[in-house]
Backbone bond lengths (Angstrom), bond angles and torsions (degrees), N, CA, C in turn:
res aa  C-N    CA-C-N  psi(-1)  N-CA   C-N-CA  omega(-1)  CA-C   N-CA-C  phi
1 M - - - 1.440 - - 1.529 109.13 -
2 N 1.318 115.37 140.94 1.460 117.60 -177.50 1.527 114.29 -115.31
3 F 1.312 118.45 -12.34 1.462 122.88 177.93 1.525 111.49 52.04
4 K 1.333 116.60 41.29 1.464 120.81 179.73 1.525 112.15 -107.20
5 N 1.325 118.20 2.82 1.460 121.10 179.36 1.523 110.55 -76.64
6 K 1.329 116.42 179.15 1.467 120.20 176.50 1.519 109.45 -60.10
7 R 1.319 115.86 149.79 1.457 121.40 -176.55 1.518 110.28 -112.04
8 Y 1.317 115.27 133.74 1.463 121.88 179.87 1.523 108.57 -131.64
9 I 1.317 115.75 154.81 1.454 120.14 172.51 1.522 108.52 -130.22
10 T 1.297 115.64 153.69 1.464 119.29 177.51 1.525 109.09 -77.11
11 K 1.304 115.46 162.09 1.460 121.42 178.49 1.528 110.58 -60.53
12 G 1.332 116.39 -39.70 1.457 120.76 -179.34 1.518 112.54 -60.46
13 V 1.331 116.89 -45.67 1.469 120.14 178.92 1.521 109.49 -66.62
14 S 1.317 117.13 -42.58 1.457 121.29 179.66 1.530 111.44 -57.91
15 E 1.335 116.17 -38.59 1.458 120.67 -178.31 1.531 113.20 -81.76
16 K 1.331 117.78 -29.82 1.459 120.82 -172.43 1.522 115.00 -96.98
17 V 1.330 117.63 -26.85 1.472 121.26 -171.77 1.527 109.48 -116.85
18 S 1.317 116.75 133.25 1.467 120.95 -177.84 1.521 111.21 -62.18
19 L 1.318 115.27 152.53 1.457 121.06 178.45 1.525 110.69 -59.47
20 L 1.327 117.49 -40.13 1.471 120.21 179.48 1.523 111.44 -60.07
21 L 1.310 116.95 -41.80 1.460 120.00 179.62 1.530 110.54 -71.04
22 Q 1.324 118.49 -37.36 1.461 121.04 175.79 1.524 110.28 -59.75
23 L 1.325 117.01 -46.73 1.465 121.25 179.70 1.526 111.14 -63.86
24 F 1.325 116.40 -37.62 1.463 120.13 177.92 1.533 110.38 -62.07
25 M 1.342 117.84 -41.41 1.469 120.49 179.91 1.528 110.83 -65.58
26 W 1.349 117.35 -42.26 1.474 119.08 176.26 1.529 109.99 -59.94
27 E 1.330 116.47 -41.54 1.464 121.12 179.54 1.530 111.46 -62.13
28 C 1.325 117.05 -40.06 1.467 120.88 177.22 1.530 110.28 -58.66
29 I 1.316 116.69 -43.38 1.470 120.20 179.02 1.521 110.17 -66.30
30 D 1.328 117.02 -46.36 1.468 120.77 -178.94 1.521 112.11 -59.86
31 N 1.319 117.63 -33.26 1.466 121.51 -174.78 1.532 114.38 -94.94
32 L 1.334 117.58 7.49 1.465 119.37 178.03 1.523 110.54 -58.95
33 T 1.318 116.47 136.71 1.465 120.74 -179.66 1.528 112.20 -99.78
34 V 1.333 116.94 -3.93 1.466 121.67 175.90 1.526 107.73 -105.98
35 P 1.352 118.58 161.52 1.462 119.36 175.45 1.533 110.19 -55.95
36 K 1.320 116.23 141.86 1.459 121.28 -174.66 1.524 111.43 -91.10
37 D 1.325 115.63 132.11 1.457 122.88 172.06 1.528 107.95 -78.51
38 Y 1.332 117.82 158.15 1.465 120.96 179.44 1.526 111.91 -68.55
39 L 1.347 117.53 -18.20 1.460 121.85 -179.79 1.520 109.99 -119.64
40 Q 1.313 115.67 120.79 1.465 122.98 174.91 1.525 106.77 -113.08
41 V 1.321 117.53 136.64 1.463 121.39 -178.59 1.525 108.77 -122.42
42 F 1.325 115.02 135.53 1.460 121.96 174.59 1.514 107.83 -119.67
43 K 1.316 116.42 123.55 1.461 122.02 175.75 1.521 106.82 -106.82
44 L 1.318 115.36 117.23 1.458 121.19 -176.82 1.524 109.76 -104.37
45 S 1.314 115.75 135.06 1.463 120.70 176.49 1.527 108.51 -152.84
46 A 1.310 115.93 168.10 1.460 121.03 178.99 1.519 109.31 -103.55
47 E 1.322 115.74 141.02 1.460 120.85 175.83 1.519 107.87 -141.87
48 N 1.326 115.50 115.25 1.469 121.96 -172.91 1.528 108.30 56.74
49 I 1.309 118.49 -123.18 1.463 120.12 178.83 1.532 111.12 -107.62
50 K 1.326 116.43 27.78 1.460 120.49 -178.43 1.525 111.00 -125.27
51 Q 1.323 114.47 152.95 1.454 121.60 173.53 1.529 106.99 -85.78
52 K 1.317 116.75 123.02 1.465 121.30 177.56 1.530 107.87 -95.93
53 I 1.321 116.25 131.94 1.458 122.40 -178.42 1.522 108.18 -126.72
54 E 1.319 115.98 120.70 1.456 122.53 178.29 1.530 106.83 -111.07
55 H 1.324 116.91 117.19 1.468 123.05 -178.45 1.526 108.03 -106.18
56 I 1.356 115.85 122.69 1.467 121.38 -172.24 1.526 110.33 -131.79
57 Q 1.332 115.51 145.49 1.463 122.05 165.51 1.522 107.57 -144.08
58 D 1.354 116.28 159.53 1.468 120.52 -176.29 1.516 113.71 -92.46
59 E 1.322 117.54 -47.18 1.467 121.22 -173.65 1.513 111.41 -123.64
60 P 1.314 120.88 113.65 1.462 125.29 -12.79 1.524 110.27 -70.99
61 D 1.329 115.32 160.14 1.459 120.36 -179.20 1.526 110.53 -54.41
62 Y 1.314 114.65 132.68 1.463 119.79 178.32 1.525 108.12 -154.39
63 I 1.312 115.85 135.80 1.467 120.70 173.45 1.528 107.41 -150.58
64 E 1.315 115.22 136.28 1.459 120.80 177.90 1.521 108.44 -141.92
65 Y 1.316 115.43 137.49 1.462 121.87 178.29 1.515 108.71 -110.47
66 Q 1.319 115.57 137.61 1.454 120.29 175.38 1.517 108.71 -138.46
67 K 1.304 115.21 149.96 1.459 120.86 173.72 1.516 106.87 -126.72
68 R 1.325 114.44 132.56 1.464 120.27 -178.93 1.521 109.40 -127.07
69 R 1.286 115.27 135.90 1.461 119.84 175.13 1.525 108.39 -76.29
70 N 1.305 115.78 135.00 1.457 121.61 178.31 1.520 108.54 -78.31
71 K 1.323 117.49 115.14 1.467 121.66 -175.10 1.521 112.69 -94.26
72 C 1.307 117.62 -0.40 1.461 121.02 -179.83 1.523 110.14 -75.28
73 K 1.330 115.60 153.54 1.466 119.46 176.50 1.521 110.30 -62.95
74 K 1.311 116.18 -43.34 1.461 121.51 177.97 1.532 106.74 -93.16
75 R 1.297 116.63 105.54 1.466 120.10 -175.39 1.511 110.76 -80.49
76 I 1.312 114.58 113.06 1.459 121.77 178.27 1.525 106.83 -119.36
77 Y 1.319 116.02 128.27 1.449 120.27 177.95 1.519 107.69 -113.53
78 Y 1.298 116.13 130.46 1.451 121.98 -173.66 1.516 110.82 -92.84
79 K 1.319 116.07 139.70 1.458 123.03 174.52 1.519 106.01 -126.45
80 E 1.315 115.97 88.79 1.465 122.51 -175.37 1.520 109.02 -145.09
81 D 1.322 116.00 155.42 1.461 122.16 165.85 1.520 105.85 -109.90
82 I 1.325 116.33 126.16 1.461 121.57 -175.38 1.517 108.74 -124.89
83 G 1.328 116.44 129.68 1.458 121.48 176.74 1.512 110.37 -106.85
84 V 1.320 116.41 139.63 1.459 122.43 174.98 1.523 105.96 -116.61
85 V 1.332 116.33 121.76 1.460 122.02 -173.60 1.515 109.30 -118.94
86 E 1.328 116.49 136.43 1.460 120.73 173.88 1.519 109.10 -116.18
87 D 1.333 115.73 134.32 1.456 119.75 166.24 1.519 106.44 -123.54
88 S 1.306 118.03 -169.01 1.467 119.67 -172.42 1.530 113.62 -71.02
89 Y 1.331 118.16 -14.72 1.471 119.83 -176.14 1.517 114.60 -113.88
90 Y 1.316 117.79 -28.78 1.453 120.17 -176.68 1.512 109.36 -160.69
91 F 1.296 116.35 171.02 1.459 119.99 167.69 1.501 108.95 -145.81
92 D 1.309 115.54 154.36 1.460 118.50 -176.24 1.513 111.89 -145.87
93 I 1.317 113.09 162.14 1.462 121.62 173.93 1.509 106.74 -93.89
94 R 1.349 118.12 129.18 1.472 122.30 177.31 1.512 108.96 -126.62
């Protein structure tokens, strides 16, 4: 999978997750150094004053943890599981 098709997001993700975090997740997929599975999963949670991001795929096995400080004036920490799916025509964040 190359994740080079047009990119779409669902209304729910658009409303619940900041644009900066959405762009960060796309960047994580673009910068993967292992072959990409058609399904990428991001598990978002809060830890102390940081946003914890767990990026997972099944084939080949891949997991990466990151913590980012929220630089916005209004600190919002997301607690969501988000899937990114690619098929032959498009892929989207759900």
